[in-house]
N, C-alpha and C positions, 0 to 999 in steps of 0.2 A: 776474480771479483774485486781484490784489492786495486788492480792495473785500470780494470774499468771505473772504478769510482775515482782514482786520480785524474784519470783521462776528462771524466765529467764536471770536476771541480775545475779544471785546468781551463776547459773548454768555457765555464761560467766566469771564470775571472777575465778572461779575454772579452767576453761579451757585454758583461755588465759593466765595466770599466777599466781606468788604466792601472797596469801593475808594473810598468817599465817606462824609464823617462821618455823611450820615443813613442809612447802609445797614448799621449795626451792629444786623442783627435776632436775630443767633445771640447770646447771653449769653455763650458759650464763645470766640465770635470778637472779635479785636479787632486794632488795628494795634501791630505791635513796631518800635520807632523805635531805631536804632543811628547814631550819627556815629561815622566812620571814616576816617580820614586814610592817606595814603601817606605815610611817613616816612621821610627818609634817616638810617640811622644806621650806627656802626661794630658788627658782629658778631663775634663770638668762638666758632669752632667747640669750642674746646677751652680754656676758662677754667680749667680746673685745671693747664693746663702740664704734665699727664701722662696716662697710660694708667689711668684710673681702675678700667677692667675687670681690668686683671692686677695694679693695685696698685704700679706701677714707673715709671719714666720711660719715653718714648717710646724705642723701641729700632728697629734692622732697617729695613723697609720702611716703617714708621707713620712714620718721619721724611721720607718723601717729602711726605706727606700734610700734616704739621704744622710743618717747619722754615722759619724765617725766613731768608733767605740772599740771597748776591748776586743771582741769577735766581732767587729763588722768595718768594711774598708769607708763606706763613704760613698761620696759623688768622685773623686778621683781615682782615675785609674790609667796605668800605663795601657796604651794601644799602639797598634800599626795603623796609619791611615796613610791614604794614598793622598800625594801633594803634587802640584804642578811645578816645574821647574823652567827657566827660558832657555835653556839650550843643553845639549850634549855631555857639558861639563858638571851638570848638578849642583854647581856651587852658589845658584841665586835662585830663591824661590820666586815664582812668577807672582805678584801679589792679587788677592783676591779682591775687585772691588767692595765696597762698602756695602753696595745695595746687594750683593749677595753673600755678606756674614750670616745671613738665616740659616745657609746651608750646612753649618756646623760641621760634623765629621763626614760627609758625604764627600767622597774625592770629586775631581774638577770635571766639569761638565765637558764630556766629547762630544763633538757635532760634526757632521756629514751632509752633505745632499747627495741624492739619489746619483748614483755613477761616480762619486768620488772613493777615492782610497784614502783611509786612515793607517797611519804609521805611526805606532807608539812607540819609542826607546823607554822601556823599563827598567829601573836600578833597584835593587832590592838593598835598601839600609837597614834592613832589621837584623836579628838574630835567628831568625828562623828562614827556610824556605818558603817563599808565595809567588803566585803570578798574575796573571790577567787574562779570565776569561770571559771573553762578550756573548752579549745575547743577541739573536736577531741578525747580526751581520755576517759574510761570507768569509771564510778562513780555510786553511790548508790545515793538516796535522801538526804543523810546527808552531802555528800562531793559535791553536786551540787553548793552551794555559789550562790544560787539564790531563794528569796524567792516570792512565788505565792499561790494561792489558789489551793492545789493539793490533798487535803484528806491526807496529812501527817502529822507529826511532827516530829520535831529533834531540838535538842539544837541548838543555833544561825543560826535557820532556815531563821530569818528575817533580817540577819547580826550579825557580831561579835560586840559586845558593844566595847566601848572604854575602854581600860586595861585589855580586855579578851582577852583569846587563844583559838584557834580551830584547830584540826588538820584534814586534808585533804586527803584522800586516792583515789588516780586515778590510774587505770591500764593501760599500753601501750599496749593493745590488737592489734591483727592484722590489725582492720580495722583503727588503728590510726598509721600505718605506711606506707611507700610509697605504693602506688600501682605497677602494674605490667609493665605499662609503664612509671614509674618515674626513678629517681636516688635512691640514699641510704638514702635520709633522708624525712621526711615529716614535714611540718611546720604548727605550731598550735599557739596560744595564750591564756593568761589569762588576767581577768581583775576582777575587782570589780563588784559585779550586786545587790546593796542594791537600789541605785540609780542610775543607769546605767548612763544615761547622765550626773547627778553631778560627780559621781565617776572616771569616764573615763577623765573627762575633769578636774578633780583635778590632774590627773596623773597616777591611778592607774591601769596600764596595763604593761603586759611583753611579751617576748616570750617563746613558748615551742617548741622543737625540738624531735622528735623521730626519731632513726636511725633504719634501716633494721636489724632483726636478722642476727647476725654473720658479720655484718661490723662496730660494732662499738669498739674504744677504750675504755681503762679502763672507762675514764671520760664522755663515751656517746657518743663522738665526731666520724662522719665517718672517716673511714680509707682511703678513695678516693679522700680526699679533704684537699688541701695545707692550705687555708684561708676561714673563715667563716666570712660574714658580714650581721648585721641584721640592715635594716633600715627601719623605720618607716615614712613616710608620713604622718604628724600628723597634721591635722587640731584641734587646741585647742580652744575650746569657754570657754576662762575665765569667761565671761557672766554666765554660767551655773555651774561654781565651786562653790561648797558650801562655798568658802572662798573668794567670790568676795567682801564680806562688809569689811571683815578684809583686803583685800588688798585695796579698796578706802581709809580706813581711815589710814592705813600705809603708802602709797605712793602717793595717789595723793597729791598736794600739797595744795590743797584748798577743802578738801573733802566735806564739806557741801554744796558745789556747785555742786557736781556731780549729774545727773540725769540718774538713770541707765536704761537700754534699756527696751523698753515696745514693744512687736512683736518682729518680726525678728531682730537678732543683727545686720546683715550685712548690713541693712539700716539704723542702726541707729547711730548718729554721735559719741557717747560715744561707744554703742556697737562695731562697726568695731574696734577701738583701741585695744579692748582686743580679737580679733579674731588673733590668733597665726598660720600661715601657716608655720610649724617648718617642719625638720627634726631630728628626735630625740630629740627634745624640744629646738634647735637652729634655730636662723635665721640668713639670709643671710651669710653663711658659719662659724659661729663663733664656729662650733664644733672642738673638734679635728679631724685632717685629717687621715684617715686610709690607709695605705700602703700596696703594695703588689710588686711582683716582675715578670718581663716577663718570663713565661713558667711556671708560677703556674697555678693550677687549681684552682679558687676562686668561691665559691657558695655564692650567693646573696639571702637573705631570705627578700623579699620587703611586708612591711604591711603599712594597713593603721587604721584608728580608726573610733570611733563611729558618726561622725556628716554627715551632710549631702555630703558627699564626691566624689568626680571623680577625680582621678590623674591620670598624664601621664610620670610616671618615665622615664626619658631618660638618657643613658650616653654617654658622649663625648668619642672617641679617642678608644674605645674596644667594643665588643658585647657581648652580652649573647644568650645562648639556652634556652627559656622559653615557656613551653606549646608546647612542640615538635616542634618549629622552631627557626631559628634564627632572631635578631630582636635586637634593641638598644633602643626602646620605647616599655613601657608594659601600658594595660589598666587596672586601680587598682580602685576598688570600696569600698564602705564603709566597714570596717573591712573584707577587701581584705588579701589573705596570698598567695604570691606567691614565686617559687623556681627559682632562674635563675643561671647559670652555665655559667660562663667566663673563657674561656681558655685567658690567659693574654697575647698579644702580642706585646703591642704597648707603649713604654716608656713615661713619661711625668706626669705633673699636670694635671688632667680632670675634668671637670664639670660634677656633677649628678644632676639632676633638675628636679621638675615637669613643665611640657611644658604646662601647663594649664596660661594663661597670669595672672588671678589674684592672684594666687598663685606664681608663678614665682617673681611678681611685689612686692609681700608682704613678700618674703624672703624664699621660700621653695628651698633652695640652699645649695649644698654643692659640696666639692672636695674630690677627693681620687689621691694618689700619685703611678704611676707604675715606680718602679727602673728597670733598665736595668739588665738583667740576670748577673750572678755571670760569670766569666768566671777561669777557673782553667785548666792549664795542657792543652792548646789551644781548651779546649770544655766548651761550656754553660751549667753552672748546676744551677738547682732551687735554 
């Protein structure tokens, strides 16, 4: 059975895209290389220190999730995040463009056109074993990034140790691209899968976008979209992070008095203070505000993470087409990945938030700015 499976996977690799230097038979297919590390950083969920959506200091229940006190951590946490580097030396971070600063704690956007091979050189700069596990794309066991009993062995199967490096090879097969009734892109994600609950709550998750064959610009972006926005409705349970003890010691004002959550964290007095209902790692609109313009075709990629999550993302002011219908509210489950297209027609500063009350109250809110169309020679231009 195992031998048969390996033959099928190998045949699929040859069929759908190049895996060797001499297999670049299609001019549109090539290898896209990424250098990504798991880095330990201090992340601030509310760098402005106030409720930006309401335009005032934190008040009432908001302080439960934002105040640093004797037995609460506040908004700053040690985390492990995926970050992109310029080359295999991992000595220089690849700058994230200012217009993408809203991505917050999400890992770098990995892109491919159908038929391409994705080669990720992964360096673990953390103090725990981590990995990279992709959704959607084709891979063999050595590039799965998840360890469990499956009668196979491969280097770093149970995770890449601290200080070590692993190269993952993933193929953007036809199955990873958009279906016949979809647009020009398909939306996936990647995340660490050593201790999935701990790893994802530590922050190790990022987006993966596959563009249909023949519809990609040189950098992999779709050629029929003016702007892409990736938004994670991320319920992050810092109680499950491998850094919870570090965070208690570093940020609680009286760490010896802290009693960690036992059982469900959302009903524990200390545990609930570490449950962060964020958008891209920001609470109460504390992240940079993405912008667009009337007349543009904007593609939103909306995702969630690995906890017991159900979200209702709601756009104010403009509507989207998603899952073959026009709407302004989505239903997003755990590890959900949805593509929503917006033909921008209404200028203003608009709210985008989760409509589930506990999430809204806890800060799962952001804003986006729609600027008027540019007018030139009496005509509106994009």
